[in-house]
All heavy atoms as a GROMACS GRO file, in nm:
protein
  586
    1ALA      N    1   0.937  -1.135   1.821
    1ALA     CA    2   0.877  -1.262   1.853
    1ALA      C    3   0.963  -1.332   1.957
    1ALA      O    4   1.082  -1.308   1.966
    1ALA     CB    5   0.863  -1.347   1.729
    2CYS      N    6   0.901  -1.416   2.031
    2CYS     CA    7   0.970  -1.491   2.135
    2CYS      C    8   0.968  -1.637   2.097
    2CYS      O    9   0.867  -1.691   2.052
    2CYS     CB   10   0.898  -1.469   2.268
    2CYS     SG   11   0.972  -1.558   2.405
    3GLY      N   12   1.079  -1.704   2.114
    3GLY     CA   13   1.089  -1.847   2.088
    3GLY      C   14   1.212  -1.902   2.156
    3GLY      O   15   1.293  -1.829   2.212
    4GLY      N   16   1.229  -2.031   2.149
    4GLY     CA   17   1.347  -2.093   2.206
    4GLY      C   18   1.334  -2.127   2.353
    4GLY      O   19   1.431  -2.164   2.416
    5GLY      N   20   1.214  -2.114   2.408
    5GLY     CA   21   1.190  -2.146   2.548
    5GLY      C   22   1.144  -2.026   2.627
    5GLY      O   23   1.184  -1.915   2.602
    6GLY      N   24   1.056  -2.050   2.721
    6GLY     CA   25   1.007  -1.944   2.808
    6GLY      C   26   0.896  -1.859   2.747
    6GLY      O   27   0.859  -1.757   2.803
    7GLU      N   28   0.842  -1.904   2.634
    7GLU     CA   29   0.739  -1.824   2.566
    7GLU      C   30   0.617  -1.799   2.653
    7GLU      O   31   0.551  -1.696   2.640
    7GLU     CB   32   0.693  -1.894   2.436
    7GLU     CG   33   0.797  -1.904   2.330
    7GLU     CD   34   0.885  -2.027   2.342
    7GLU    OE1   35   0.875  -2.101   2.442
    7GLU    OE2   36   0.965  -2.049   2.251
    8GLU      N   37   0.586  -1.892   2.743
    8GLU     CA   38   0.467  -1.877   2.827
    8GLU      C   39   0.479  -1.756   2.920
    8GLU      O   40   0.379  -1.705   2.969
    8GLU     CB   41   0.442  -2.006   2.909
    8GLU     CG   42   0.546  -2.036   3.014
    8GLU     CD   43   0.674  -2.101   2.961
    8GLU    OE1   44   0.681  -2.138   2.843
    8GLU    OE2   45   0.768  -2.112   3.040
    9LYS      N   46   0.599  -1.707   2.943
    9LYS     CA   47   0.620  -1.591   3.030
    9LYS      C   48   0.624  -1.459   2.953
    9LYS      O   49   0.624  -1.352   3.013
    9LYS     CB   50   0.753  -1.607   3.105
    9LYS     CG   51   0.757  -1.728   3.195
    9LYS     CD   52   0.894  -1.743   3.258
    9LYS     CE   53   0.903  -1.873   3.336
    9LYS     NZ   54   1.037  -1.894   3.390
   10MET      N   55   0.626  -1.467   2.820
   10MET     CA   56   0.648  -1.348   2.738
   10MET      C   57   0.544  -1.239   2.760
   10MET      O   58   0.579  -1.124   2.780
   10MET     CB   59   0.651  -1.386   2.589
   10MET     CG   60   0.684  -1.267   2.501
   10MET     SD   61   0.643  -1.292   2.330
   10MET     CE   62   0.466  -1.283   2.335
   11TRP      N   63   0.415  -1.274   2.755
   11TRP     CA   64   0.311  -1.170   2.765
   11TRP      C   65   0.320  -1.095   2.897
   11TRP      O   66   0.312  -0.974   2.900
   11TRP     CB   67   0.172  -1.231   2.747
   11TRP     CG   68   0.153  -1.296   2.614
   11TRP    CD1   69   0.128  -1.429   2.593
   11TRP    CD2   70   0.160  -1.237   2.484
   11TRP    NE1   71   0.119  -1.454   2.458
   11TRP    CE2   72   0.137  -1.338   2.389
   11TRP    CE3   73   0.183  -1.109   2.439
   11TRP    CZ2   74   0.137  -1.314   2.253
   11TRP    CZ3   75   0.183  -1.085   2.302
   11TRP    CH2   76   0.159  -1.187   2.212
   12GLY      N   77   0.338  -1.168   3.007
   12GLY     CA   78   0.349  -1.104   3.138
   12GLY      C   79   0.471  -1.014   3.147
   12GLY      O   80   0.464  -0.905   3.202
   13LEU      N   81   0.584  -1.061   3.093
   13LEU     CA   82   0.706  -0.982   3.096
   13LEU      C   83   0.692  -0.856   3.010
   13LEU      O   84   0.733  -0.748   3.050
   13LEU     CB   85   0.824  -1.066   3.048
   13LEU     CG   86   0.961  -1.000   3.058
   13LEU    CD1   87   0.994  -0.959   3.201
   13LEU    CD2   88   1.068  -1.091   3.003
   14ALA      N   89   0.631  -0.871   2.893
   14ALA     CA   90   0.611  -0.755   2.805
   14ALA      C   91   0.524  -0.651   2.874
   14ALA      O   92   0.550  -0.531   2.866
   14ALA     CB   93   0.548  -0.799   2.673
   15GLU      N   94   0.421  -0.697   2.946
   15GLU     CA   95   0.334  -0.604   3.018
   15GLU      C   96   0.410  -0.539   3.134
   15GLU      O   97   0.402  -0.418   3.155
   15GLU     CB   98   0.211  -0.678   3.071
   15GLU     CG   99   0.110  -0.589   3.136
   15GLU     CD  100  -0.015  -0.665   3.176
   15GLU    OE1  101  -0.062  -0.748   3.096
   15GLU    OE2  102  -0.063  -0.641   3.288
   16GLN      N  103   0.485  -0.619   3.208
   16GLN     CA  104   0.562  -0.568   3.323
   16GLN      C  105   0.664  -0.463   3.279
   16GLN      O  106   0.681  -0.361   3.346
   16GLN     CB  107   0.634  -0.684   3.390
   16GLN     CG  108   0.722  -0.644   3.505
   16GLN     CD  109   0.803  -0.763   3.559
   16GLN    OE1  110   0.780  -0.877   3.521
   16GLN    NE2  111   0.897  -0.735   3.644
   17LEU      N  112   0.730  -0.486   3.166
   17LEU     CA  113   0.831  -0.393   3.117
   17LEU      C  114   0.772  -0.279   3.035
   17LEU      O  115   0.844  -0.194   2.985
   17LEU     CB  116   0.935  -0.469   3.033
   17LEU     CG  117   1.016  -0.574   3.109
   17LEU    CD1  118   1.104  -0.651   3.013
   17LEU    CD2  119   1.099  -0.508   3.218
   18LYS      N  120   0.639  -0.282   3.017
   18LYS     CA  121   0.568  -0.179   2.941
   18LYS      C  122   0.621  -0.168   2.798
   18LYS      O  123   0.640  -0.058   2.745
   18LYS     CB  124   0.574  -0.045   3.013
   18LYS     CG  125   0.504  -0.046   3.147
   18LYS     CD  126   0.509   0.089   3.214
   18LYS     CE  127   0.425   0.098   3.332
   18LYS     NZ  128   0.439   0.042   3.450
   19ILE      N  129   0.644  -0.285   2.737
   19ILE     CA  130   0.691  -0.290   2.598
   19ILE      C  131   0.577  -0.246   2.508
   19ILE      O  132   0.467  -0.300   2.513
   19ILE     CB  133   0.741  -0.431   2.562
   19ILE    CG1  134   0.865  -0.465   2.644
   19ILE    CG2  135   0.768  -0.443   2.413
   19ILE    CD1  136   0.915  -0.606   2.628
   20GLU      N  137   0.603  -0.145   2.425
   20GLU     CA  138   0.498  -0.088   2.341
   20GLU      C  139   0.504  -0.135   2.196
   20GLU      O  140   0.411  -0.113   2.122
   20GLU     CB  141   0.506   0.064   2.347
   20GLU     CG  142   0.477   0.117   2.487
   20GLU     CD  143   0.482   0.268   2.495
   20GLU    OE1  144   0.488   0.334   2.390
   20GLU    OE2  145   0.479   0.320   2.608
   21TYR      N  146   0.616  -0.196   2.156
   21TYR     CA  147   0.626  -0.243   2.018
   21TYR      C  148   0.560  -0.380   2.004
   21TYR      O  149   0.539  -0.450   2.104
   21TYR     CB  150   0.771  -0.247   1.971
   21TYR     CG  151   0.865  -0.321   2.062
   21TYR    CD1  152   0.877  -0.459   2.056
   21TYR    CD2  153   0.944  -0.253   2.155
   21TYR    CE1  154   0.963  -0.528   2.140
   21TYR    CE2  155   1.031  -0.320   2.238
   21TYR     CZ  156   1.040  -0.458   2.231
   21TYR     OH  157   1.125  -0.525   2.313
   22PRO      N  158   0.523  -0.419   1.882
   22PRO     CA  159   0.455  -0.548   1.862
   22PRO      C  160   0.539  -0.666   1.909
   22PRO      O  161   0.660  -0.669   1.888
   22PRO     CB  162   0.435  -0.554   1.710
   22PRO     CG  163   0.444  -0.414   1.663
   22PRO     CD  164   0.540  -0.346   1.757
   23THR      N  165   0.475  -0.761   1.974
   23THR     CA  166   0.541  -0.882   2.019
   23THR      C  167   0.458  -1.002   1.975
   23THR      O  168   0.340  -0.990   1.946
   23THR     CB  169   0.557  -0.886   2.173
   23THR    OG1  170   0.428  -0.874   2.232
   23THR    CG2  171   0.646  -0.773   2.222
   24GLY      N  172   0.519  -1.117   1.972
   24GLY     CA  173   0.448  -1.239   1.935
   24GLY      C  174   0.530  -1.361   1.968
   24GLY      O  175   0.649  -1.352   1.994
   25LYS      N  176   0.464  -1.475   1.968
   25LYS     CA  177   0.531  -1.602   1.994
   25LYS      C  178   0.566  -1.667   1.861
   25LYS      O  179   0.486  -1.669   1.769
   25LYS     CB  180   0.441  -1.695   2.074
   25LYS     CG  181   0.412  -1.647   2.213
   25LYS     CD  182   0.323  -1.747   2.286
   25LYS     CE  183   0.286  -1.695   2.423
   25LYS     NZ  184   0.200  -1.791   2.493
   26ALA      N  185   0.686  -1.721   1.853
   26ALA     CA  186   0.730  -1.788   1.731
   26ALA      C  187   0.703  -1.938   1.744
   26ALA      O  188   0.746  -2.001   1.840
   26ALA     CB  189   0.878  -1.764   1.707
   27SER      N  190   0.631  -1.991   1.646
   27SER     CA  191   0.608  -2.135   1.645
   27SER      C  192   0.731  -2.206   1.591
   27SER      O  193   0.821  -2.144   1.534
   27SER     CB  194   0.488  -2.167   1.556
   27SER     OG  195   0.519  -2.137   1.421
   28GLU      N  196   0.736  -2.336   1.607
   28GLU     CA  197   0.848  -2.413   1.554
   28GLU      C  198   0.854  -2.399   1.401
   28GLU      O  199   0.961  -2.386   1.344
   28GLU     CB  200   0.834  -2.560   1.592
   28GLU     CG  201   0.955  -2.642   1.556
   28GLU     CD  202   0.949  -2.785   1.609
   28GLU    OE1  203   0.878  -2.809   1.707
   28GLU    OE2  204   1.017  -2.871   1.550
   29GLU      N  205   0.738  -2.398   1.336
   29GLU     CA  206   0.733  -2.382   1.191
   29GLU      C  207   0.787  -2.246   1.148
   29GLU      O  208   0.861  -2.234   1.052
   29GLU     CB  209   0.589  -2.398   1.139
   29GLU     CG  210   0.533  -2.537   1.156
   29GLU     CD  211   0.478  -2.564   1.296
   29GLU    OE1  212   0.450  -2.468   1.371
   29GLU    OE2  213   0.467  -2.682   1.332
   30MET      N  214   0.753  -2.142   1.224
   30MET     CA  215   0.801  -2.008   1.194
   30MET      C  216   0.953  -2.002   1.211
   30MET      O  217   1.022  -1.944   1.128
   30MET     CB  218   0.733  -1.906   1.286
   30MET     CG  219   0.783  -1.764   1.271
   30MET     SD  220   0.724  -1.663   1.408
   30MET     CE  221   0.617  -1.554   1.321
   31SER      N  222   1.002  -2.062   1.316
   31SER     CA  223   1.146  -2.063   1.341
   31SER      C  224   1.221  -2.132   1.227
   31SER      O  225   1.326  -2.084   1.183
   31SER     CB  226   1.177  -2.132   1.474
   31SER     OG  227   1.122  -2.060   1.581
   32LYS      N  228   1.167  -2.242   1.179
   32LYS     CA  229   1.230  -2.313   1.067
   32LYS      C  230   1.226  -2.229   0.940
   32LYS      O  231   1.324  -2.221   0.866
   32LYS     CB  232   1.163  -2.447   1.044
   32LYS     CG  233   1.198  -2.550   1.150
   32LYS     CD  234   1.128  -2.682   1.123
   32LYS     CE  235   1.160  -2.782   1.232
   32LYS     NZ  236   1.089  -2.909   1.212
   33ALA      N  237   1.113  -2.164   0.914
   33ALA     CA  238   1.098  -2.083   0.793
   33ALA      C  239   1.196  -1.967   0.790
   33ALA      O  240   1.246  -1.930   0.684
   33ALA     CB  241   0.954  -2.031   0.781
   34TRP      N  242   1.226  -1.909   0.905
   34TRP     CA  243   1.318  -1.796   0.914
   34TRP      C  244   1.462  -1.841   0.935
   34TRP      O  245   1.552  -1.758   0.943
   34TRP     CB  246   1.276  -1.702   1.026
   34TRP     CG  247   1.164  -1.612   0.987
   34TRP    CD1  248   1.031  -1.635   1.003
   34TRP    CD2  249   1.174  -1.484   0.924
   34TRP    NE1  250   0.959  -1.531   0.954
   34TRP    CE2  251   1.044  -1.436   0.905
   34TRP    CE3  252   1.281  -1.407   0.881
   34TRP    CZ2  253   1.017  -1.314   0.845
   34TRP    CZ3  254   1.254  -1.284   0.823
   34TRP    CH2  255   1.124  -1.239   0.805
   35GLY      N  256   1.486  -1.971   0.946
   35GLY     CA  257   1.622  -2.022   0.964
   35GLY      C  258   1.682  -1.989   1.098
   35GLY      O  259   1.803  -1.970   1.110
   36VAL      N  260   1.598  -1.981   1.202
   36VAL     CA  261   1.646  -1.946   1.336
   36VAL      C  262   1.736  -2.056   1.388
   36VAL      O  263   1.698  -2.172   1.393
   36VAL     CB  264   1.529  -1.922   1.433
   36VAL    CG1  265   1.579  -1.897   1.574
   36VAL    CG2  266   1.441  -1.808   1.385
   37GLN      N  267   1.858  -2.018   1.426
   37GLN     CA  268   1.952  -2.112   1.484
   37GLN      C  269   1.978  -2.082   1.631
   37GLN      O  270   2.031  -2.164   1.702
   37GLN     CB  271   2.084  -2.110   1.406
   37GLN     CG  272   2.065  -2.158   1.263
   37GLN     CD  273   2.196  -2.153   1.186
   37GLN    OE1  274   2.302  -2.136   1.241
   37GLN    NE2  275   2.185  -2.168   1.055
   38TRP      N  276   1.948  -1.960   1.675
   38TRP     CA  277   1.966  -1.920   1.815
   38TRP      C  278   1.872  -1.804   1.844
   38TRP      O  279   1.816  -1.742   1.755
   38TRP     CB  280   2.111  -1.876   1.841
   38TRP     CG  281   2.155  -1.763   1.752
   38TRP    CD1  282   2.126  -1.630   1.768
   38TRP    CD2  283   2.230  -1.772   1.633
   38TRP    NE1  284   2.180  -1.557   1.666
   38TRP    CE2  285   2.246  -1.642   1.581
   38TRP    CE3  286   2.289  -1.878   1.564
   38TRP    CZ2  287   2.315  -1.615   1.464
   38TRP    CZ3  288   2.358  -1.849   1.448
   38TRP    CH2  289   2.371  -1.720   1.400
   39TRP      N  290   1.852  -1.779   1.973
   39TRP     CA  291   1.770  -1.667   2.019
   39TRP      C  292   1.857  -1.576   2.103
   39TRP      O  293   1.940  -1.625   2.178
   39TRP     CB  294   1.652  -1.718   2.101
   39TRP     CG  295   1.552  -1.789   2.017
   39TRP    CD1  296   1.544  -1.923   1.998
   39TRP    CD2  297   1.449  -1.732   1.937
   39TRP    NE1  298   1.442  -1.953   1.912
   39TRP    CE2  299   1.381  -1.837   1.873
   39TRP    CE3  300   1.407  -1.602   1.913
   39TRP    CZ2  301   1.274  -1.816   1.788
   39TRP    CZ3  302   1.299  -1.581   1.829
   39TRP    CH2  303   1.235  -1.688   1.767
   40PRO      N  304   1.847  -1.446   2.095
   40PRO     CA  305   1.757  -1.376   2.005
   40PRO      C  306   1.803  -1.387   1.860
   40PRO      O  307   1.922  -1.401   1.833
   40PRO     CB  308   1.764  -1.230   2.052
   40PRO     CG  309   1.894  -1.218   2.121
   40PRO     CD  310   1.927  -1.354   2.176
   41HIS      N  311   1.708  -1.384   1.769
   41HIS     CA  312   1.733  -1.393   1.626
   41HIS      C  313   1.691  -1.260   1.565
   41HIS      O  314   1.574  -1.227   1.559
   41HIS     CB  315   1.651  -1.507   1.566
   41HIS     CG  316   1.679  -1.532   1.422
   41HIS    ND1  317   1.788  -1.603   1.381
   41HIS    CD2  318   1.612  -1.497   1.310
   41HIS    CE1  319   1.788  -1.611   1.248
   41HIS    NE2  320   1.682  -1.547   1.204
   42TYR      N  321   1.789  -1.182   1.525
   42TYR     CA  322   1.762  -1.047   1.475
   42TYR      C  323   1.744  -1.046   1.324
   42TYR      O  324   1.821  -1.109   1.252
   42TYR     CB  325   1.876  -0.952   1.512
   42TYR     CG  326   1.886  -0.927   1.659
   42TYR    CD1  327   1.972  -1.001   1.738
   42TYR    CD2  328   1.807  -0.830   1.719
   42TYR    CE1  329   1.981  -0.978   1.875
   42TYR    CE2  330   1.816  -0.806   1.855
   42TYR     CZ  331   1.902  -0.881   1.932
   42TYR     OH  332   1.911  -0.858   2.067
   43VAL      N  333   1.643  -0.972   1.281
   43VAL     CA  334   1.618  -0.948   1.139
   43VAL      C  335   1.602  -0.797   1.124
   43VAL      O  336   1.521  -0.736   1.194
   43VAL     CB  337   1.490  -1.019   1.090
   43VAL    CG1  338   1.463  -0.989   0.945
   43VAL    CG2  339   1.499  -1.170   1.114
   44VAL      N  340   1.680  -0.737   1.036
   44VAL     CA  341   1.671  -0.593   1.012
   44VAL      C  342   1.602  -0.574   0.878
   44VAL      O  343   1.648  -0.625   0.775
   44VAL     CB  344   1.810  -0.526   1.013
   44VAL    CG1  345   1.798  -0.378   0.983
   44VAL    CG2  346   1.879  -0.549   1.147
   45ILE      N  347   1.491  -0.501   0.881
   45ILE     CA  348   1.410  -0.475   0.762
   45ILE      C  349   1.411  -0.325   0.736
   45ILE      O  350   1.384  -0.246   0.827
   45ILE     CB  351   1.266  -0.526   0.782
   45ILE    CG1  352   1.270  -0.676   0.815
   45ILE    CG2  353   1.182  -0.498   0.658
   45ILE    CD1  354   1.137  -0.734   0.858
   46ASP      N  355   1.442  -0.285   0.612
   46ASP     CA  356   1.448  -0.142   0.584
   46ASP      C  357   1.309  -0.083   0.565
   46ASP      O  358   1.208  -0.153   0.573
   46ASP     CB  359   1.542  -0.112   0.467
   46ASP     CG  360   1.491  -0.160   0.332
   46ASP    OD1  361   1.370  -0.190   0.317
   46ASP    OD2  362   1.573  -0.168   0.239
   47ARG      N  363   1.303   0.046   0.540
   47ARG     CA  364   1.175   0.117   0.528
   47ARG      C  365   1.092   0.071   0.409
   47ARG      O  366   0.971   0.092   0.406
   47ARG     CB  367   1.200   0.267   0.517
   47ARG     CG  368   1.255   0.326   0.644
   47ARG     CD  369   1.288   0.472   0.626
   47ARG     NE  370   1.362   0.518   0.742
   47ARG     CZ  371   1.343   0.635   0.799
   47ARG    NH1  372   1.256   0.719   0.750
   47ARG    NH2  373   1.414   0.669   0.903
   48LYS      N  374   1.157   0.008   0.313
   48LYS     CA  375   1.084  -0.043   0.196
   48LYS      C  376   1.035  -0.186   0.217
   48LYS      O  377   0.973  -0.244   0.131
   48LYS     CB  378   1.175  -0.040   0.073
   48LYS     CG  379   1.212   0.101   0.031
   48LYS     CD  380   1.304   0.098  -0.089
   48LYS     CE  381   1.345   0.240  -0.127
   48LYS     NZ  382   1.439   0.242  -0.239
   49GLY      N  383   1.065  -0.242   0.335
   49GLY     CA  384   1.022  -0.378   0.366
   49GLY      C  385   1.118  -0.485   0.317
   49GLY      O  386   1.084  -0.602   0.314
   50ILE      N  387   1.239  -0.445   0.280
   50ILE     CA  388   1.340  -0.538   0.230
   50ILE      C  389   1.426  -0.586   0.347
   50ILE      O  390   1.476  -0.505   0.424
   50ILE     CB  391   1.428  -0.472   0.123
   50ILE    CG1  392   1.342  -0.430   0.005
   50ILE    CG2  393   1.541  -0.565   0.078
   50ILE    CD1  394   1.412  -0.341  -0.096
   51ILE      N  395   1.442  -0.718   0.358
   51ILE     CA  396   1.528  -0.774   0.462
   51ILE      C  397   1.672  -0.739   0.428
   51ILE      O  398   1.722  -0.774   0.322
   51ILE     CB  399   1.510  -0.926   0.475
   51ILE    CG1  400   1.368  -0.958   0.523
   51ILE    CG2  401   1.615  -0.985   0.570
   51ILE    CD1  402   1.334  -1.104   0.524
   52ARG      N  403   1.738  -0.670   0.517
   52ARG     CA  404   1.876  -0.626   0.494
   52ARG      C  405   1.977  -0.708   0.571
   52ARG      O  406   2.094  -0.711   0.536
   52ARG     CB  407   1.889  -0.479   0.532
   52ARG     CG  408   1.797  -0.388   0.452
   52ARG     CD  409   1.830  -0.386   0.303
   52ARG     NE  410   1.960  -0.331   0.277
   52ARG     CZ  411   1.986  -0.205   0.250
   52ARG    NH1  412   1.885  -0.120   0.239
   52ARG    NH2  413   2.109  -0.164   0.231
   53ALA      N  414   1.936  -0.773   0.680
   53ALA     CA  415   2.024  -0.859   0.757
   53ALA      C  416   1.936  -0.958   0.833
   53ALA      O  417   1.828  -0.923   0.880
   53ALA     CB  418   2.109  -0.778   0.854
   54ILE      N  419   1.984  -1.080   0.844
   54ILE     CA  420   1.908  -1.183   0.915
   54ILE      C  421   2.005  -1.274   0.989
   54ILE      O  422   2.111  -1.308   0.938
   54ILE     CB  423   1.817  -1.262   0.818
   54ILE    CG1  424   1.723  -1.354   0.894
   54ILE    CG2  425   1.898  -1.337   0.714
   54ILE    CD1  426   1.611  -1.410   0.808
   55GLY      N  427   1.968  -1.307   1.113
   55GLY     CA  428   2.049  -1.398   1.192
   55GLY      C  429   2.180  -1.338   1.240
   55GLY      O  430   2.274  -1.411   1.268
   56ILE      N  431   2.184  -1.205   1.253
   56ILE     CA  432   2.310  -1.141   1.296
   56ILE      C  433   2.322  -1.147   1.448
   56ILE      O  434   2.223  -1.153   1.519
   56ILE     CB  435   2.318  -0.995   1.246
   56ILE    CG1  436   2.197  -0.913   1.289
   56ILE    CG2  437   2.335  -0.991   1.097
   56ILE    CD1  438   2.202  -0.768   1.249
   57GLN      N  439   2.444  -1.145   1.494
   57GLN     CA  440   2.471  -1.146   1.638
   57GLN      C  441   2.430  -1.012   1.699
   57GLN      O  442   2.439  -0.909   1.633
   57GLN     CB  443   2.620  -1.172   1.663
   57GLN     CG  444   2.667  -1.309   1.619
   57GLN     CD  445   2.610  -1.419   1.706
   57GLN    OE1  446   2.589  -1.403   1.825
   57GLN    NE2  447   2.585  -1.533   1.645
   58PRO      N  448   2.385  -1.013   1.824
   58PRO     CA  449   2.338  -0.890   1.888
   58PRO      C  450   2.434  -0.773   1.881
   58PRO      O  451   2.392  -0.658   1.862
   58PRO     CB  452   2.314  -0.932   2.034
   58PRO     CG  453   2.292  -1.079   2.028
   58PRO     CD  454   2.375  -1.129   1.914
   59GLU      N  455   2.564  -0.799   1.892
   59GLU     CA  456   2.660  -0.689   1.892
   59GLU      C  457   2.672  -0.618   1.757
   59GLU      O  458   2.732  -0.511   1.748
   59GLU     CB  459   2.798  -0.736   1.940
   59GLU     CG  460   2.861  -0.841   1.854
   59GLU     CD  461   2.830  -0.984   1.898
   59GLU    OE1  462   2.735  -1.007   1.974
   59GLU    OE2  463   2.902  -1.074   1.853
   60PHE      N  464   2.614  -0.674   1.652
   60PHE     CA  465   2.622  -0.613   1.519
   60PHE      C  466   2.494  -0.541   1.478
   60PHE      O  467   2.491  -0.475   1.374
   60PHE     CB  468   2.659  -0.717   1.414
   60PHE     CG  469   2.795  -0.777   1.434
   60PHE    CD1  470   2.810  -0.908   1.474
   60PHE    CD2  471   2.909  -0.699   1.417
   60PHE    CE1  472   2.935  -0.964   1.495
   60PHE    CE2  473   3.035  -0.753   1.438
   60PHE     CZ  474   3.048  -0.886   1.477
   61VAL      N  475   2.388  -0.555   1.556
   61VAL     CA  476   2.259  -0.494   1.519
   61VAL      C  477   2.273  -0.343   1.505
   61VAL      O  478   2.229  -0.284   1.406
   61VAL     CB  479   2.149  -0.531   1.621
   61VAL    CG1  480   2.021  -0.453   1.593
   61VAL    CG2  481   2.123  -0.680   1.620
   62GLY      N  482   2.334  -0.277   1.603
   62GLY     CA  483   2.350  -0.132   1.598
   62GLY      C  484   2.428  -0.087   1.476
   62GLY      O  485   2.392   0.013   1.412
   63LYS      N  486   2.532  -0.160   1.442
   63LYS     CA  487   2.614  -0.125   1.326
   63LYS      C  488   2.532  -0.134   1.197
   63LYS      O  489   2.540  -0.045   1.112
   63LYS     CB  490   2.735  -0.217   1.318
   63LYS     CG  491   2.827  -0.184   1.204
   63LYS     CD  492   2.950  -0.274   1.203
   63LYS     CE  493   3.038  -0.234   1.084
   63LYS     NZ  494   3.159  -0.312   1.076
   64VAL      N  495   2.454  -0.240   1.183
   64VAL     CA  496   2.371  -0.255   1.063
   64VAL      C  497   2.271  -0.142   1.054
   64VAL      O  498   2.253  -0.081   0.947
   64VAL     CB  499   2.300  -0.392   1.064
   64VAL    CG1  500   2.196  -0.401   0.954
   64VAL    CG2  501   2.400  -0.506   1.050
   65ILE      N  502   2.207  -0.109   1.165
   65ILE     CA  503   2.109   0.000   1.165
   65ILE      C  504   2.176   0.133   1.134
   65ILE      O  505   2.124   0.213   1.055
   65ILE     CB  506   2.033   0.004   1.299
   65ILE    CG1  507   1.945  -0.121   1.309
   65ILE    CG2  508   1.951   0.132   1.312
   65ILE    CD1  509   1.878  -0.142   1.442
   66ASP      N  510   2.293   0.158   1.193
   66ASP     CA  511   2.366   0.282   1.164
   66ASP      C  512   2.398   0.292   1.015
   66ASP      O  513   2.388   0.400   0.956
   66ASP     CB  514   2.494   0.290   1.246
   66ASP     CG  515   2.470   0.317   1.393
   66ASP    OD1  516   2.358   0.360   1.428
   66ASP    OD2  517   2.562   0.292   1.473
   67GLU      N  518   2.437   0.181   0.954
   67GLU     CA  519   2.468   0.182   0.811
   67GLU      C  520   2.344   0.213   0.728
   67GLU      O  521   2.351   0.289   0.630
   67GLU     CB  522   2.530   0.049   0.769
   67GLU     CG  523   2.673   0.033   0.819
   67GLU     CD  524   2.737  -0.098   0.776
   67GLU    OE1  525   2.695  -0.153   0.672
   67GLU    OE2  526   2.829  -0.142   0.845
   68LEU      N  527   2.230   0.157   0.767
   68LEU     CA  528   2.106   0.185   0.694
   68LEU      C  529   2.067   0.332   0.708
   68LEU      O  530   2.023   0.395   0.612
   68LEU     CB  531   1.993   0.096   0.743
   68LEU     CG  532   2.003  -0.051   0.704
   68LEU    CD1  533   1.889  -0.130   0.769
   68LEU    CD2  534   1.999  -0.068   0.554
   69ILE      N  535   2.082   0.386   0.828
   69ILE     CA  536   2.052   0.528   0.849
   69ILE      C  537   2.145   0.613   0.765
   69ILE      O  538   2.102   0.712   0.705
   69ILE     CB  539   2.061   0.563   1.000
   69ILE    CG1  540   1.946   0.495   1.075
   69ILE    CG2  541   2.059   0.714   1.019
   69ILE    CD1  542   1.957   0.504   1.226
   70GLY      N  543   2.272   0.573   0.757
   70GLY     CA  544   2.368   0.645   0.674
   70GLY      C  545   2.329   0.642   0.528
   70GLY      O  546   2.344   0.741   0.456
   71GLU      N  547   2.278   0.528   0.480
   71GLU     CA  548   2.232   0.519   0.341
   71GLU      C  549   2.117   0.615   0.318
   71GLU      O  550   2.111   0.680   0.214
   71GLU     CB  551   2.185   0.376   0.311
   71GLU     CG  552   2.294   0.274   0.294
   71GLU     CD  553   2.240   0.135   0.267
   71GLU    OE1  554   2.119   0.123   0.238
   71GLU    OE2  555   2.319   0.040   0.277
   72GLU      N  556   2.026   0.622   0.413
   72GLU     CA  557   1.911   0.713   0.400
   72GLU      C  558   1.958   0.858   0.395
   72GLU      O  559   1.902   0.939   0.322
   72GLU     CB  560   1.812   0.692   0.515
   72GLU     CG  561   1.734   0.565   0.506
   72GLU     CD  562   1.636   0.561   0.391
   72GLU    OE1  563   1.569   0.664   0.365
   72GLU    OE2  564   1.630   0.458   0.323
   73GLY      N  565   2.061   0.891   0.473
   73GLY     CA  566   2.112   1.027   0.478
   73GLY      C  567   2.178   1.070   0.349
   73GLY      O  568   2.184   1.188   0.318
   74LYS      N  569   2.227   0.974   0.270
   74LYS     CA  570   2.295   1.006   0.146
   74LYS      C  571   2.197   1.035   0.032
   74LYS      O  572   2.236   1.085  -0.072
   74LYS     CB  573   2.386   0.891   0.105
   74LYS     CG  574   2.503   0.873   0.199
   74LYS     CD  575   2.587   0.753   0.159
   74LYS     CE  576   2.698   0.729   0.260
   74LYS     NZ  577   2.774   0.607   0.229
   75LYS      N  578   2.071   1.002   0.053
   75LYS     CA  579   1.970   1.021  -0.053
   75LYS      C  580   1.920   1.163  -0.056
   75LYS      O  581   1.921   1.236   0.034
   75LYS     CB  582   1.854   0.924  -0.034
   75LYS     CG  583   1.896   0.781  -0.057
   75LYS     CD  584   1.778   0.690  -0.040
   75LYS     CE  585   1.824   0.546  -0.063
   75LYS     NZ  586   1.719   0.451  -0.048
   0.00000   0.00000   0.00000
């Protein structure tokens, strides 16, 4: 989702960059409900639909995903 400013440009940019994953605009109500304090606001959801991390800094997203993949590998 896009929020925090510049949302009106999102659809055109997504088309220009050929983004294939789902995109959407975040309303102010949605941002408050998710506790968004900055953009980008990352939420990592596992395969069971459980939120595993929310509001993490961009540099930690890969680490969280790697850890989840590691958990899956141990099963």
